[in-house]
N, C-alpha and C positions, 0 to 999 in steps of 0.2 A: 503495498499501500504507501504510496507516494504523495507524500506530506508539503503543503505549503503555508507557511505563517506570513502573518500582519510582517510589514514596515513597521518596529517599534522604534525606531529614529522618528521616522518620521512622522508616527503619531503622535510622538511624545513633542513635538515642535511647532503641530501645529493646535495642541491643545493648550500651550502653556500662555500665550494670551488671553484664547476663551475663559480659563479659571482666573488670571488675572482680573478681567471684566466684573467675573462673577463674585470675586471678593470687593474689589470695588464698589460694587452697587451695593451689595451686601455691606459694605461698612458705612456706604453714604443711607441705608433704611436701618439700620439701628443706630447709629452713632454721626455723622457727619452733616446731615440735611442743614441742619442749621447754618456752618458757618456757610456750606455752598451754592446754598438755592439763590440768593438772591444774583449769582451770577453764573448759575450754570447756561451753559449755550443763551447767553449775551442777554439773562433776565425772562426769559420767553418761560418759562415754565416757575414764574416767583409763588405762584398760586399755587400752597399744597394739594389741592384738590387733584393739579394735574404734574406736579411734582412726581407722586407717590407711585400713581400707576406708572407713567413711563420710566421709574424704577422698576419697578415690579416686572414689567412688560421684558424690557431690559433684562433684569435677572434670571426670568423664569425660560428666557429664549434661550440664550447662550448657557447655563445651568443642562439645559437638556444637552445641547450637541455636545456640549463638553459632555456629559454623563455616556455620550454614542460615542466618542471616540476613546473614553478613561475605562467601556469595557473590554475595546475591540486592545487595550496596551495590558491590560489583565489578563488576558484570555487568556488560558493553556491548550486548549485545541486548538489547532490549527483553520487555517479559515477553510481550504481547499484541501478533499482526498483525492487521490481515485485510484482504480485499483482494477481486475480485469473485470470486476461486477456492475461498476459505475463511477460515479462524480456523486461527493458529498460536498455540499458548502456549507459555509459557517452557519447557519441559519438553519439548519440541522434537513435543511431541501438537497432527496436525493433526485440525482435522476440517472435510470440503469442506461447502458451503451444501445440496448436494443431499442429504446426508443429516440436516439439522438441519429435526426439522420444527416445532422453538415454539422460542424465546428467551423466556425468564421472570428479573423479577427477585426478588430474595426474600430476608428475615433471616433468618441463623441465627445463635441468641446475640448478636444483636446486632450482628452484622458484614454486609453486603450483599455478597450472591450473584447474580452472573449466571449461570442453565443455562442450558445447551444440551441441548436433549433433544431424541435421532436416533433415527434407526429400529432400528437393528440394536443395541443397546446391549452385548451378551454378545460378539460378533463385535468390536467396537470393541476389549471388556477384555483378549478374546484375541489380537490384534494389539499391546498393548503391552508392555513388558519393563521389569522392575527394577521401580523405582523409580516412573513413569509407572504401568503394573500394578497395584502395590499403591493410587495414589491414587487410579486411578481406580477401584478398587474400594471404597475409604473414601467415596468420593462417593456411590457408586452403592447405598449401603447408607445412606448420610444421608436424600440426596438424590430416590432412585430413575434418577439417571442421572450417565451416569462423567464429566461434561464439567461440571465444576463454573467457574466464574473466582470466588477471593476478592479481592472491588475492596479491601479495608481497606488493606492495601498498597501500592496504585495510587495514579499521580501525576494522579489523573482521578476527578472526582465519576463515581460510582456507575450512578447513572439517566443521564447523557451519556454513559458508553461503553453501556448498556443502549439509547437511543436508538440511537446512530450502528451498532449490530450490526444491531438490527430495522431500519432501514436498508434496511444493507444487504444483508440475507436477504430485504426483501420487494421489494428492484430486483433482485435473483436472481431469485425466484419469478415474477415479473413479465416477465423475461426468460425462463423458461421457458416459460410460458404461453404466452410470443407466437410461439416458433417450433412451423412447419407439424409 
């Protein structure tokens, strides 16, 4: 079973500014609001009725994004695993090689993605639950397939991963063709 993990140094680099914003907004909410409210955004938010909701919104937004990145940093399981049976993604979505029709490497908004085109995408999306289902629908809307592997956060080159997955898929197809 082959494994690819997240690039933790890259994730930490992106996580630090978000954590600083979370900590600073938390400080302003708890202690420093009276000192800075008059000058915050040139006095536009002078009213406490507007100042605190804006700070709470900033805190909630950046805390959520920080949490998503932090989960990937402390995660022990690999981002992607693949073997003779198929591909297992980080969110416990599994795709059997028998369901994969084609593997494609594309760029979307300057980031590389590996697309696994599967034979019954609607059925695959219906089998997913919660966050995985929402992610599958988003990928289907953008790429036309519910399984897209974002390679920007991984600790391996996108082209190398594409070649490894392509090779494994071709060996599975050759094995299936050789069976009587």
